[in-house]
C-alpha positions as CSV (number, residue, x, y, z in Angstrom):
1,M,132.6,77.7,97.0
2,N,132.9,79.9,93.9
3,Q,136.2,81.5,93.0
4,K,137.1,84.3,95.3
5,I,137.5,87.9,94.0
6,N,140.3,90.4,94.6
7,I,138.2,93.0,96.4
8,K,141.2,95.2,97.1
9,Q,142.0,95.5,93.4
10,I,138.4,96.0,92.5
11,A,138.1,98.7,95.2
12,Q,141.2,100.4,94.0
13,E,140.0,100.5,90.4
14,Y,136.5,101.7,91.4
15,F,137.5,104.6,93.7
16,T,140.2,105.7,91.3
17,K,137.6,105.8,88.5
18,Y,134.8,107.6,90.4
19,Y,136.9,109.9,92.7
20,P,139.5,111.4,90.3
21,S,140.3,114.2,92.7
22,A,140.7,112.0,95.8
23,S,144.0,112.0,97.6
24,K,146.0,108.8,98.2
25,I,144.9,108.9,101.9
26,E,141.2,109.0,100.8
27,I,141.5,106.2,98.3
28,K,143.5,104.1,100.9
29,K,140.7,104.5,103.5
30,Q,138.0,103.5,101.0
31,V,139.9,100.5,99.8
32,E,140.6,99.3,103.3
33,D,136.9,99.8,104.1
34,W,135.9,97.5,101.3
35,E,138.5,94.9,102.3
36,N,137.2,94.8,105.8
37,K,133.5,95.3,105.1
38,I,132.4,91.6,105.6
39,N,134.3,91.4,108.9
40,A,133.0,94.8,110.0
41,G,129.5,93.5,108.9
42,K,129.9,90.6,111.3
43,S,130.6,93.0,114.2
44,L,127.6,95.0,113.1
45,V,125.5,91.8,113.2
46,N,126.3,91.4,116.9
47,F,125.7,95.1,117.6
48,F,122.4,95.0,115.6
49,I,121.1,91.9,117.5
50,D,121.9,93.6,120.8
51,R,120.3,97.0,120.0
52,V,117.7,96.3,117.3
53,G,116.5,92.7,117.6
54,P,117.0,89.0,116.4
55,I,117.7,88.6,112.7
56,Q,117.2,84.9,112.1
57,N,114.8,84.6,109.1
58,K,114.0,88.3,109.3
59,K,113.5,90.2,106.0
60,I,116.0,93.0,106.0
61,L,116.7,95.8,103.5
62,D,120.3,97.2,103.2
63,I,120.1,100.8,101.9
64,G,123.2,101.7,99.9
65,F,124.7,98.2,99.8
66,G,128.0,99.3,98.2
67,S,130.3,96.3,97.8
68,G,127.7,94.1,99.5
69,G,129.8,93.3,102.6
70,V,127.1,94.1,105.2
71,A,124.4,92.2,103.4
72,I,126.7,89.2,103.0
73,A,127.5,89.2,106.8
74,F,123.8,89.5,107.7
75,Q,122.7,86.7,105.4
76,H,125.5,84.4,106.7
77,A,124.0,85.1,110.1
78,G,120.6,83.9,109.0
79,A,118.8,87.0,107.7
80,N,116.9,87.2,104.4
81,M,118.7,90.1,102.8
82,F,117.7,92.6,100.1
83,G,119.6,95.7,99.0
84,V,119.3,98.9,97.0
85,D,121.9,101.2,95.5
86,I,122.2,103.7,92.7
87,N,125.2,102.4,90.7
88,T,125.0,99.4,88.4
89,E,128.7,98.8,88.7
90,L,128.2,98.4,92.5
91,K,125.4,96.0,91.9
92,N,127.7,93.8,89.7
93,I,130.5,94.0,92.4
94,A,128.1,93.1,95.2
95,E,126.5,90.2,93.3
96,H,129.9,88.9,92.4
97,Q,131.1,89.1,96.0
98,A,127.9,87.4,97.3
99,S,128.3,84.6,94.7
100,A,131.9,84.1,95.9
101,N,130.5,83.6,99.3
102,D,127.9,81.0,98.1
103,L,125.0,83.5,98.6
104,N,122.2,84.8,96.5
105,I,121.1,88.2,97.6
106,D,118.5,90.4,95.8
107,F,120.4,93.5,95.0
108,K,118.4,96.2,93.1
109,I,119.1,99.5,91.5
110,Y,116.9,102.5,92.5
111,D,116.8,106.2,91.9
112,G,118.1,107.1,95.4
113,V,114.7,108.0,96.8
114,K,111.8,105.8,95.8
115,L,112.2,102.3,97.1
116,P,111.1,99.5,94.6
117,F,109.0,97.6,97.3
118,S,105.5,97.6,98.5
119,D,104.3,99.1,101.8
120,D,104.9,97.2,105.1
121,N,107.4,94.9,103.6
122,F,110.5,94.6,105.8
123,D,111.1,93.6,109.4
124,Y,114.3,95.7,109.6
125,I,116.2,98.3,107.5
126,I,119.9,99.1,107.7
127,C,121.1,102.5,106.5
128,A,124.7,102.7,107.7
129,S,126.8,105.7,106.6
130,V,124.5,106.4,103.6
131,L,122.1,109.2,104.6
132,E,124.9,111.8,104.3
133,H,125.2,110.9,100.6
134,M,121.5,111.3,99.8
135,S,120.2,114.3,97.9
136,L,116.7,114.1,99.4
137,P,117.3,112.5,102.9
138,Q,113.9,113.5,104.4
139,Q,112.0,111.8,101.5
140,S,114.4,108.8,101.8
141,L,113.6,108.4,105.5
142,N,109.9,108.6,104.7
143,E,110.3,105.9,102.1
144,M,112.1,103.7,104.6
145,L,109.3,104.0,107.0
146,R,106.8,103.3,104.2
147,V,108.3,99.9,103.3
148,L,108.9,99.0,107.0
149,K,106.3,96.8,108.8
150,S,104.5,98.3,111.8
151,G,106.7,97.4,114.7
152,G,109.7,97.1,112.4
153,R,112.9,99.0,113.1
154,I,115.4,101.0,111.1
155,F,119.1,101.0,112.1
156,L,120.4,104.4,111.0
157,S,124.0,105.6,111.4
158,L,125.8,108.5,109.9
159,P,128.7,110.8,110.7
160,N,128.1,113.5,113.3
161,K,128.4,117.0,111.8
162,Y,129.9,118.3,114.9
163,Y,132.7,115.8,115.3
164,P,136.0,117.6,114.6
165,K,137.5,115.1,112.1
166,E,135.2,114.5,109.1
167,T,135.1,110.7,108.3
168,H,135.2,110.8,104.4
169,T,137.7,113.6,103.6
170,L,139.6,113.0,106.8
171,A,139.8,116.8,107.1
172,Y,139.4,118.6,110.5
173,G,136.6,121.1,110.8
174,V,135.3,120.8,107.2
175,S,131.8,119.9,108.3
176,Y,131.5,123.2,110.2
177,L,132.0,125.3,107.1
178,P,129.5,126.7,104.5
179,H,129.5,124.7,101.3
180,Q,131.7,126.9,99.1
181,L,134.2,127.5,101.9
182,A,134.4,123.8,102.6
183,N,135.2,123.1,99.0
184,W,137.9,125.7,99.0
185,Y,139.4,124.2,102.2
186,L,139.3,120.7,100.6
187,K,141.0,122.0,97.5
188,L,143.7,123.5,99.6
189,L,144.2,120.1,101.2
190,R,144.1,118.4,97.8
191,R,141.0,116.3,98.8
192,S,137.8,115.5,96.8
193,P,135.2,118.2,96.6
194,L,131.9,117.5,98.4
195,E,130.1,116.9,95.0
196,H,132.2,113.9,94.1
197,D,130.7,111.9,97.0
198,N,127.4,113.9,97.2
199,L,128.5,114.6,100.7
200,H,126.3,116.5,103.2
201,F,126.7,117.1,106.9
202,Y,123.9,116.5,109.5
203,S,123.5,116.9,113.2
204,Y,121.4,114.8,115.6
205,F,118.7,117.4,115.5
206,N,118.7,117.6,111.7
207,V,117.8,113.9,111.6
208,I,115.1,114.3,114.2
209,N,113.5,117.1,112.3
210,M,113.5,115.0,109.1
211,L,111.7,112.2,111.0
212,K,109.2,114.6,112.5
213,K,108.2,115.6,109.0
214,S,107.5,112.0,107.8
215,D,104.1,110.6,107.2
216,Y,104.5,107.9,109.9
217,K,104.6,107.7,113.6
218,Y,107.8,106.4,115.1
219,K,109.7,106.1,118.4
220,L,113.4,106.0,119.2
221,I,114.6,102.8,120.8
222,Y,117.3,103.1,123.5
223,K,119.9,100.6,124.7
224,N,119.2,98.5,127.8
225,F,121.0,100.4,130.6
226,N,121.4,97.4,133.0
227,Q,125.1,97.1,132.3
228,I,125.8,100.8,132.6
229,S,126.5,102.5,135.9
230,G,127.8,105.6,137.5
231,F,128.0,109.1,136.0
232,K,127.7,107.8,132.4
233,K,124.3,106.2,133.2
234,I,123.1,109.4,134.8
235,I,124.0,111.4,131.7
236,I,122.5,108.9,129.3
237,L,119.2,108.7,131.3
238,A,119.0,112.5,131.5
239,L,119.4,112.8,127.7
240,K,116.8,110.1,127.3
241,K,114.3,112.2,129.3
242,L,114.9,114.9,126.8
243,N,114.4,112.3,124.0
244,I,118.0,112.7,122.9
245,H,120.3,109.8,122.1
246,Y,123.8,109.8,123.8
247,T,125.5,109.4,120.4
248,I,124.9,113.1,119.9
249,F,128.4,113.5,121.3
250,L,130.1,110.7,119.3
251,K,131.8,110.5,115.9
252,Q,128.8,108.4,114.6
253,L,125.2,109.3,115.2
254,I,123.2,106.1,115.8
255,F,119.4,105.9,115.7
256,V,117.1,102.8,116.2
257,I,113.7,103.9,114.9
258,E,110.6,101.8,115.4
259,K,107.6,102.4,113.1
260,K,104.4,102.6,115.2
261,I,101.4,102.8,112.9
262,T,100.9,103.3,109.2
263,L,99.9,107.0,109.0
264,K,99.8,110.0,111.3
């Protein structure tokens, strides 16, 4: 195996450089996230297989690969991974970390919207906690559907706008506020302004409306309910009848989106 890298030190240097206004608690959270990303990725692999489908020899695109931890975990589990991100420094970190794990993953730089791949290319796409950082999320979702094969699936997760504690700034209620007022509140708390992380807040219905405006037909995939019983199952099934996913009430919104046919 190649020489291991000190991901904690690299993360500390990266977030100190790119988030100069971040509080110690924000930096600590980001550093811990990078330290645990591969292990978290392994847990995501199991969740993904259960909710999305088998990954062995599947061609998967990781949108916003960051430090590369998720792509590394998925390739270790047998997937054929690709990744895109907007920062060349992140690409270098991700490639270094993949090499340290004896892996060769195709990480590419892109403009944040247009994916550098042909149509109908991937079996699956992972976009985990990235959509909230995108300047043009609707166009980005359309691009994901474009490069996805018919019958392929997107695993999309992002923070819930209506969950009280915002997951990046760790501030209560900030996602409920208008932009200027939110920044004033964050300044009062000595946290990073929204612009430093290009941070936006979306609800379940915001995402659904983005998908409805895409050029592609899709359907939402729901969990197998065989292991759920009682009142919880009744609520989840009632929401399903309304074409609403139960994660509407949770900290993280989760969508599994299957592409149906090429064009509407």
